[in-house]
ZABA-662602 format. One record per residue: residue in one letter; x, y, z of N, C-alpha, C, O in turn. Coordinates in pm, whole numbers, padded with zeros to 5 digits, always signed. Last residue first. Example, Ala and Ser with C-alpha at 12.3 -4.5 7.8 and 13.67 -1.06 7.14 Angstrom:
// ZABA-662602
S+01285-00225+00708+01367-00106+00714+01290+00003+00787+01341+00114+00804A+01319-00569+00780+01230-00450+00780+01320-00330+00780+01424-00332+00846
This chain:
// ZABA-662602
L+13757-12472+16653+13711-12338+16615+13574-12347+16549+13517-12246+16509L+13815-12735+16701+13844-12641+16811+13795-12500+16779+13792-12415+16868G+13809-12950+16528+13685-12907+16592+13704-12808+16705+13620-12798+16795L+14023-13008+16379+14016-13076+16508+13891-13037+16587+13870-13084+16698G+13990-12831+16173+13975-12973+16145+13963-13056+16271+13901-13163+16271E+14057-12596+16303+13920-12615+16257+13893-12764+16232+13787-12815+16267A+14330-12638+16339+14244-12621+16456+14097-12644+16420+14022-12704+16497L+14408-12644+16071+14427-12761+16154+14337-12756+16277+14275-12855+16314N+14344-12384+15992+14279-12498+15927+14290-12625+16011+14196-12703+16022R+14521-12238+16154+14377-12222+16171+14301-12339+16109+14204-12388+16167A+14774-12324+16057+14734-12347+16195+14583-12339+16213+14523-12424+16279P+14786-12490+15739+14783-12368+15819+14724-12394+15958+14634-12476+15973V+14979-12777+15695+14842-12727+15703+14845-12600+15786+14904-12600+15894Y+15214-12971+15513+15183-12849+15587+15034-12815+15580+14972-12824+15474G+15185-13335+15518+15222-13205+15466+15175-13090+15554+15107-13109+15654R+14928-13539+15593+15057-13539+15525+15084-13401+15465+15014-13357+15374V+14792-13644+15879+14782-13533+15785+14920-13519+15721+15018-13490+15790M+14662-13952+15984+14780-13873+15952+14747-13766+15849+14684-13792+15746N+14495-14096+16267+14493-14044+16130+14614-13954+16107+14662-13888+16199G+14507-14149+16537+14593-14226+16448+14589-14182+16304+14673-14225+16224D+14374-13985+16705+14302-14106+16663+14383-14190+16565+14333-14292+16516E+14545-13769+16732+14529-13860+16846+14456-13987+16810+14473-14089+16877L+14743-13741+16428+14640-13698+16521+14619-13804+16629+14671-13915+16618V+15048-13659+16300+14968-13771+16346+14871-13721+16453+14912-13665+16554I+15178-13509+16026+15108-13477+16150+15017-13593+16188+14921-13624+16118A+15475-13461+15881+15368-13560+15888+15305-13545+16026+15370-13566+16128P+15632-13209+15677+15587-13261+15806+15479-13366+15789+15401-13362+15694T+15781-13496+15510+15760-13411+15627+15706-13275+15586+15730-13229+15474G+15716-13834+15406+15760-13697+15383+15729-13615+15507+15660-13661+15597T+15632-14073+15493+15708-14074+15368+15761-13935+15334+15841-13920+15242V+15536-14271+15759+15583-14138+15721+15668-14150+15594+15764-14226+15590G+15434-14513+15863+15402-14471+15727+15441-14331+15688+15384-14275+15594V+15514-14614+16099+15376-14562+16094+15342-14501+15959+15235-14443+15942E+15778-14688+16048+15680-14792+16083+15536-14742+16071+15447-14819+16037A+15906-14446+16010+15897-14539+15897+15789-14644+15924+15717-14684+15832G+15883-14345+16270+15820-14276+16158+15802-14368+16039+15697-14369+15975L+16046-14523+16408+15903-14519+16438+15828-14453+16322+15722-14501+16281R+16293-14448+16308+16241-14581+16277+16090-14587+16301+16017-14649+16225Y+16304-14194+16426+16310-14207+16280+16254-14342+16236+16177-14351+16140Q+16314-14259+16693+16198-14186+16642+16191-14195+16489+16082-14203+16432A+16563-14388+16705+16441-14461+16742+16316-14392+16688+16224-14459+16642E+16737-14178+16625+16726-14300+16545+16597-14376+16575+16529-14422+16484V+16691-13986+16832+16666-13954+16692+16648-14081+16608+16554-14090+16529P+16723-13984+17108+16622-14073+17050+16602-14057+16900+16504-14109+16846N+17060-13996+17251+16943-13927+17198+16848-14025+17129+16889-14136+17095D+17344-13912+17429+17248-14018+17402+17118-13951+17360+17072-13859+17427C+17510-13644+17247+17468-13710+17370+17381-13830+17331+17347-13848+17214S+17676-13355+17124+17648-13497+17112+17608-13554+17248+17664-13518+17351V+17640-13055+16940+17647-13123+17069+17611-13268+17048+17527-13300+16964R+17712-12764+16778+17712-12910+16763+17737-12975+16899+17839-12953+16963E+17492-12492+16799+17617-12552+16844+17610-12704+16834+17511-12764+16876V+17331-12392+16506+17317-12448+16640+17447-12516+16677+17505-12589+16597S+17248-12110+16305+17337-12221+16337+17316-12264+16482+17287-12182+16569K+16918-12048+16176+17035-12009+16255+17119-12133+16287+17068-12244+16295G+16682-12105+16051+16803-12102+15970+16928-12060+16044+17032-12037+15983N+16467-12147+16207+16481-12012+16150+16610-11996+16071+16643-11885+16030K+16515-12394+16303+16407-12381+16204+16411-12243+16138+16364-12226+16025A+16710-12328+16492+16747-12408+16375+16641-12396+16265+16675-12388+16147A+16554-12184+16679+16668-12120+16613+16704-12195+16484+16725-12133+16380T+16374-12382+16757+16325-12260+16693+16437-12190+16617+16417-12142+16506M+16552-12567+16873+16467-12605+16760+16419-12482+16685+16424-12478+16562A+16655-12418+17083+16745-12463+16976+16666-12503+16852+16708-12477+16740A+16430-12389+17240+16492-12269+17184+16584-12307+17067+16589-12238+16966R+16392-12661+17301+16287-12585+17232+16345-12461+17166+16314-12430+17051S+16625-12733+17437+16598-12792+17306+16489-12717+17230+16493-12710+17107D+16859-12607+17605+16720-12568+17585+16680-12614+17445+16699-12541+17347E+17094-12753+17572+17043-12728+17707+16896-12687+17703+16818-12728+17789A+17078-12999+17306+17101-12863+17357+17039-12846+17495+16944-12916+17530C+17006-13239+17197+17103-13242+17307+17129-13103+17369+17195-13093+17472W+16838-13163+16989+16784-13241+17100+16876-13237+17222+16829-13231+17336V+17022-13029+16826+16905-12958+16880+16851-13032+17001+16822-12972+17104S+17194-13238+16763+17244-13122+16836+17131-13043+16899+17143-12995+17011E+17021-13404+16615+17082-13453+16739+17132-13337+16825+17114-13338+16947Y+16972-13234+16399+16862-13270+16488+16916-13323+16622+16863-13290+16728K+17226-13226+16284+17165-13102+16334+17052-13134+16432+17039-13069+16536T+17257-13487+16201+17346-13434+16306+17287-13308+16368+17298-13287+16488W+17060-13485+16000+17052-13579+16112+17134-13527+16230+17087-13524+16343S+17157-13297+15824+17026-13276+15886+17009-13364+16008+16950-13322+16108P+17405-13415+15742+17402-13290+15819+17268-13266+15889+17267-13219+16003T+17387-13776+15801+17380-13658+15715+17378-13531+15801+17351-13538+15921G+17368-14003+15956+17500-13958+15915+17503-13836+15827+17610-13794+15783P+17049-14126+15840+17161-14123+15935+17291-14073+15874+17320-14097+15757G+16840-13911+15622+16886-14033+15686+17008-14017+15776+17064-13908+15786S+16698-13711+15504+16822-13753+15436+16885-13876+15501+16973-13939+15443R+16490-13649+15676+16462-13727+15556+16587-13781+15489+16582-13885+15423P+16466-13683+16009+16553-13620+15909+16548-13703+15781+16596-13816+15779F+16251-13690+16219+16248-13763+16091+16332-13687+15988+16278-13633+15891A+16159-13691+16558+16265-13672+16458+16240-13755+16334+16213-13875+16342Y+15867-13530+16671+15943-13654+16659+16042-13636+16543+16010-13572+16442Y+15722-13287+16877+15807-13316+16762+15878-13450+16776+15941-13479+16878N+15402-13204+16967+15515-13289+17003+15594-13323+16878+15540-13379+16783V+15207-12942+17057+15280-12997+16943+15401-13075+16994+15490-13019+17057T+14885-12890+17181+15023-12922+17213+15088-12988+17092+15030-13078+17031I+14647-12643+17137+14706-12762+17077+14852-12777+17121+14933-12686+17099G+14515-12410+17193+14504-12521+17289+14563-12651+17239+14532-12758+17292Y+14565-12200+17036+14438-12269+17010+14415-12384+17108+14310-12448+17107E+14821-12146+17116+14715-12056+17162+14576-12114+17137+14481-12081+17208N+14955-12343+16973+14952-12349+17119+14841-12261+17177+14775-12299+17274L+14923-12241+16717+14862-12368+16752+14850-12382+16903+14748-12429+16954Q+15084-12013+16743+14940-11997+16717+14865-12126+16752+14756-12121+16809E+15329-12136+16777+15278-12051+16885+15127-12031+16868+15052-12031+16966V+15356-12259+16527+15339-12341+16646+15283-12259+16762+15198-12307+16837E+15413-12133+16293+15276-12119+16343+15250-12202+16468+15135-12215+16511A+15666-12198+16228+15640-12055+16245+15500-12031+16302+15472-11923+16354H+15639-12466+16177+15694-12426+16306+15669-12278+16333+15654-12237+16448L+15544-12462+15912+15457-12507+16020+15507-12459+16156+15428-12417+16241K+15777-12373+15789+15655-12294+15776+15556-12332+15887+15492-12245+15948R+15946-12583+15843+15977-12451+15899+15854-12361+15895+15830-12283+15986C+15825-12775+15692+15834-12796+15837+15863-12663+15906+15810-12635+16013Y+15865-12671+15442+15728-12669+15494+15722-12703+15643+15628-12665+15712P+16150-12706+15420+16086-12574+15413+15945-12569+15471+15910-12475+15542C+16350-12900+15630+16237-12905+15538+16163-12770+15537+16119-12725+15642D+16541-12909+15826+16573-12838+15703+16460-12837+15600+16475-12778+15493I+16432-13065+16031+16466-12925+16058+16488-12845+15930+16456-12726+15925D+16156-13256+15993+16293-13244+15945+16328-13096+15959+16258-13010+15903T+15920-13440+16196+15974-13319+16134+16120-13334+16094+16196-13412+16151F+15613-13550+16288+15744-13597+16242+15803-13487+16155+15744-13447+16055V+15416-13452+16548+15465-13408+16418+15604-13467+16391+15700-13437+16463D+15121-13507+16706+15258-13556+16698+15309-13529+16557+15252-13578+16460V+14903-13302+16889+14944-13354+16758+15091-13394+16766+15173-13324+16824V+14635-13280+17110+14779-13305+17097+14804-13357+16956+14733-13446+16909A+14396-13048+17252+14436-13152+17155+14588-13164+17156+14660-13073+17196K+14362-12878+17460+14242-12931+17395+14274-13042+17296+14186-13120+17260E+14478-12756+17760+14513-12840+17646+14387-12903+17589+14315-12974+17660E+14452-12427+17871+14391-12560+17867+14431-12635+17741+14419-12583+17629G+14757-12252+17827+14633-12268+17903+14582-12411+17892+14660-12506+17902T+14895-12342+17529+14883-12229+17621+14751-12243+17694+14645-12245+17631A+15047-12663+17489+14936-12569+17469+14941-12458+17571+14984-12477+17685P+15406-12707+17450+15275-12730+17512+15173-12621+17483+15207-12505+17456F+15608-12855+17250+15565-12717+17264+15422-12722+17317+15327-12739+17240S+15868-13091+17295+15727-13055+17307+15707-12905+17323+15778-12838+17398I+16040-13332+17158+16058-13190+17186+15919-13129+17180+15860-13117+17072V+16034-13656+17318+15990-13561+17216+16033-13420+17256+16059-13392+17373G+16106-13822+17525+16211-13781+17432+16164-13690+17321+16244-13649+17237E+15808-13998+17543+15935-13971+17610+16040-13934+17505+16059-14007+17407D+15564-14067+17444+15617-13935+17409+15745-13899+17482+15787-13783+17483G+15512-14401+17300+15505-14295+17401+15569-14165+17355+15621-14155+17244F+15487-14653+17181+15618-14586+17182+15621-14477+17288+15721-14462+17359A+15216-14702+17211+15312-14795+17269+15451-14732+17280+15523-14755+17377D+15105-14491+17066+15077-14503+17209+15180-14593+17278+15226-14563+17388M+15199-14552+16810+15237-14425+16873+15216-14433+17024+15300-14386+17101K+15075-14801+16769+15221-14791+16768+15268-14663+16836+15366-14665+16911Q+14804-14730+16780+14858-14828+16874+15010-14818+16883+15067-14825+16992R+14785-14554+16563+14757-14506+16699+14818-14600+16802+14877-14556+16901R+14838-14729+16352+14929-14617+16378+14911-14565+16521+15008-14537+16591Q+14617-14893+16364+14749-14951+16386+14851-14843+16421+14937-14861+16506E+14422-14699+16301+14417-14769+16429+14552-14832+16463+14596-14826+16577A+14502-14626+16043+14498-14526+16150+14498-14592+16287+14566-14546+16378R+14466-14864+15900+14601-14807+15915+14605-14709+16033+14699-14709+16113A+14189-14882+15910+14270-14984+15978+14412-14934+16000+14471-14958+16105Q+14126-14662+15754+14077-14668+15892+14158-14770+15973+14190-14746+16090E+14234-14742+15514+14295-14630+15584+14249-14625+15729+14327-14587+15818T+14055-14951+15448+14198-14979+15469+14265-14867+15547+14344-14894+15637V+13812-14821+15412+13825-14920+15519+13972-14945+15552+14009-14959+15668N+13703-14528+15338+13825-14603+15308+13852-14697+15426+13909-14657+15528A+13367-14481+15230+13464-14487+15340+13583-14571+15297+13568-14673+15228I+13159-14267+15056+13251-14380+15044+13355-14371+15155+13423-14269+15172G+12846-14171+15198+12947-14160+15092+13031-14285+15084+12981-14396+15104T+12660-14216+15389+12712-14080+15379+12817-14063+15269+12870-13954+15250N+12601-14481+15385+12489-14387+15367+12537-14244+15345+12465-14161+15290T+12878-14621+15194+12797-14603+15314+12683-14506+15284+12671-14455+15172I+13089-14843+15035+12982-14745+15013+12894-14741+15138+12842-14843+15182K+13432-14876+15091+13298-14922+15127+13197-14811+15103+13218-14698+15147L+13746-14999+14968+13648-14892+14987+13510-14951+15013+13476-15059+14965L+14071-15084+15030+13936-15138+15025+13838-15026+15059+13846-14966+15166D+14360-15007+14844+14266-14971+14949+14129-15031+14924+14078-15030+14812G+14599-15267+14753+14530-15139+14737+14430-15118+14848+14417-15202+14937T+14584-15602+14625+14653-15494+14695+14581-15363+14666+14510-15350+14566L+14479-15936+14659+14449-15801+14612+14533-15703+14692+14551-15720+14813L+14509-16278+14559+14549-16164+14642+14508-16033+14576+14503-16022+14453Y+14427-16620+14582+14409-16493+14512+14435-16378+14608+14390-16379+14723E+14485-16821+14764+14535-16835+14627+14527-16703+14550+14611-16677+14463G+14375-16832+15006+14506-16770+15000+14565-16773+14861+14679-16732+14840S+14119-16919+15042+14218-17020+15006+14360-16966+15009+14456-17043+15013E+13987-16681+15090+13996-16780+15197+14101-16886+15169+14164-16937+15262T+14190-16418+14944+14071-16502+14951+14093-16609+15057+14205-16626+15107A+14339-16126+15091+14349-16261+15036+14213-16330+15041+14132-16304+15130Y+14496-15815+15072+14371-15887+15093+14381-16021+15021+14424-16028+14906I+14743-15634+15245+14710-15728+15138+14577-15793+15173+14549-15822+15289T+14904-15335+15317+14789-15420+15346+14757-15505+15224+14746-15453+15112Q+15250-15304+15370+15138-15290+15278+15027-15385+15319+15052-15501+15351G+15466-15362+15522+15400-15235+15549+15278-15212+15461+15210-15111+15476S+15603-15593+15516+15614-15509+15396+15553-15372+15419+15583-15277+15346N+15547-15746+15731+15661-15656+15744+15682-15571+15620+15769-15484+15619S+15182-15736+15718+15313-15801+15719+15423-15698+15735+15397-15578+15751Q+14840-15828+15728+14943-15729+15757+15077-15801+15768+15085-15913+15819V+14549-15894+15550+14680-15946+15590+14776-15830+15611+14792-15744+15525E+14213-15970+15562+14310-15861+15566+14441-15914+15623+14443-15971+15732Y+14022-16165+15342+14096-16157+15468+14202-16047+15457+14270-16035+15355L+13696-16200+15202+13832-16144+15195+13894-16136+15335+13826-16104+15433G+13440-16289+15248+13527-16371+15165+13669-16321+15152+13755-16390+15097P+13291-15971+15279+13277-16117+15290+13370-16190+15195+13377-16158+15076A+13471-15708+15406+13416-15762+15282+13409-15914+15291+13512-15979+15309E+13600-15661+15641+13459-15627+15635+13392-15685+15511+13271-15708+15510S+13814-15953+15683+13788-15812+15656+13637-15786+15658+13558-15879+15675A+13959-16166+15920+13851-16147+15824+13827-15998+15806+13820-15924+15905K+14318-16146+15946+14184-16146+16004+14081-16122+15894+14112-16065+15790V+14646-16183+16037+14548-16219+15934+14413-16219+16003+14394-16285+16105S+14966-16036+16098+14827-16061+16137+14744-16098+16014+14769-16050+15903T+15225-16061+16007+15205-16024+16147+15061-16043+16192+15035-16064+16311V+15439-16240+15803+15299-16205+15826+15279-16178+15975+15311-16263+16058Q+15713-16162+15640+15674-16201+15775+15532-16151+15800+15510-16031+15816L+15891-16262+15360+15769-16197+15408+15734-16252+15546+15727-16373+15565G+16098-16420+15278+16131-16301+15356+16010-16228+15409+16023-16141+15496P+15940-16528+14979+16051-16545+15075+16082-16413+15147+16091-16308+15084V+15628-16587+14912+15712-16466+14912+15821-16481+15017+15798-16450+15134A+15514-16836+14943+15518-16777+14809+15613-16659+14800+15671-16633+14695E+15529-16884+15215+15594-16978+15124+15613-16916+14985+15714-16938+14919A+15375-16677+15313+15516-16685+15353+15594-16778+15261+15712-16753+15232L+15126-16745+15202+15193-16622+15162+15342-16628+15194+15425-16588+15112K+15073-16986+15335+15078-16983+15189+15152-16860+15139+15232-16868+15046D+15069-16907+15604+15169-17004+15558+15185-16998+15406+15296-17005+15354A+14847-16734+15605+14980-16683+15641+15089-16776+15588+15189-16730+15533I+14642-16914+15538+14671-16800+15450+14811-16747+15476+14886-16719+15383A+14655-17083+15759+14680-17138+15626+14713-17027+15527+14801-17043+15442E+14584-16912+15966+14718-16972+15966+14753-17025+15826+14867-17012+15781E+14319-16862+15896+14415-16752+15898+14558-16804+15893+14643-16748+15824K+14214-17117+15927+14205-17051+15798+14309-16940+15788+14379-16927+15687P+14262-17175+16205+14331-17251+16099+14324-17186+15961+14420-17197+15885G+14272-16846+16371+14233-16985+16354+14302-17051+16238+14392-16992+16177A+14382-16592+16413+14266-16632+16491+14233-16780+16481+14172-16836+16572L+14694-16458+16469+14619-16545+16381+14506-16609+16462+14530-16672+16565A+14923-16246+16479+14791-16248+16541+14700-16326+16449+14636-16268+16361P+15273-16274+16533+15156-16305+16451+15028-16310+16532+15023-16369+16640A+15448-15993+16641+15405-16127+16678+15277-16160+16603+15181-16083+16609S+15506-15735+16590+15524-15826+16478+15487-15970+16514+15493-16058+16428L+15474-15602+16828+15378-15573+16722+15389-15671+16604+15294-15688+16528I+15692-15706+16970+15556-15727+17018+15457-15712+16905+15368-15795+16886A+15907-15614+16818+15888-15758+16838+15746-15789+16881+15685-15885+16834T+15874-15341+16839+15865-15405+16707+15839-15554+16721+15760-15612+16646L+15920-15310+17113+15790-15275+17056+15771-15344+16921+15664-15398+16893A+16187-15376+17126+16089-15459+17195+15951-15436+17141+15873-15530+17124L+16289-15166+16978+16308-15302+16930+16209-15396+16995+16154-15485+16930A+16215-14954+17141+16160-14960+17005+16175-15101+16948+16086-15151+16879S+16365-15009+17365+16220-15010+17375+16157-15024+17238+16059-15097+17220L+16618-14972+17262+16580-15105+17306+16430-15117+17316+16372-15220+17282S+16596-14700+17214+16627-14789+17103+16586-14932+17138+16528-15003+17056L+16545-14602+17469+16441-14594+17367+16469-14688+17250+16377-14747+17194A+16695-14575+17673+16665-14714+17646+16562-14717+17535+16500-14819+17509F+16914-14313+17715+16806-14372+17638+16809-14521+17631+16907-14584+17592T+16930-14084+17971+16997-14196+17906+16891-14281+17839+16790-14315+17901L+16830-13750+17894+16817-13871+17971+16887-13982+17895+16901-13977+17773K+16742-13416+17866+16847-13514+17851+16822-13632+17944+16794-13613+18062M+16532-13244+17930+16522-13323+17808+16625-13435+17804+16599-13539+17744
């Protein structure tokens, strides 16, 4: 598990790549310019025509999807819903999931604390976790069951209290331990973990969590980029993934 980390630099490079404006033409550029002028500090990263005629989907450093008219004069915030033959689809959430998948793929799984599937791997879930979070501990108690269902669990750091706090330091110690999986299980069970310091990815993973919309833990990111917010029993998760 221990390696010298260029992850922080990689994360910065990733942010730069993902924040490069993706503007298809003069209409999109005009909308971006109008928004940037109206909202100081706003950095528009992409503008594209939405599924709804006449509306453009705008992504920015605010993390919020904005919809603009062609002139850029009128704005809408919130989720765009679409009536389909099977019900109502959340177009905005579908877009978020795709962006989330791209960011997770670009960041990669180097530095995660992984609990691999037993036997054939049928699915992988990326879990942003806080060692001291009660529901994170509840989920961890069922990781072995998830592994038996063929699900690999990759842990990404997201100590909710932030840098410099006991939970943050605890996560660093778990990651730096000689056997990080054993240390994670011990810490999740409320046992003390020897304080160890080393180059680690906790900060980079924490920033990644913020970028993909983690607001609480556990946050389970599926392979298609969809996010399950909060604890889900192992069997329910396996059923939701179509494994049972």
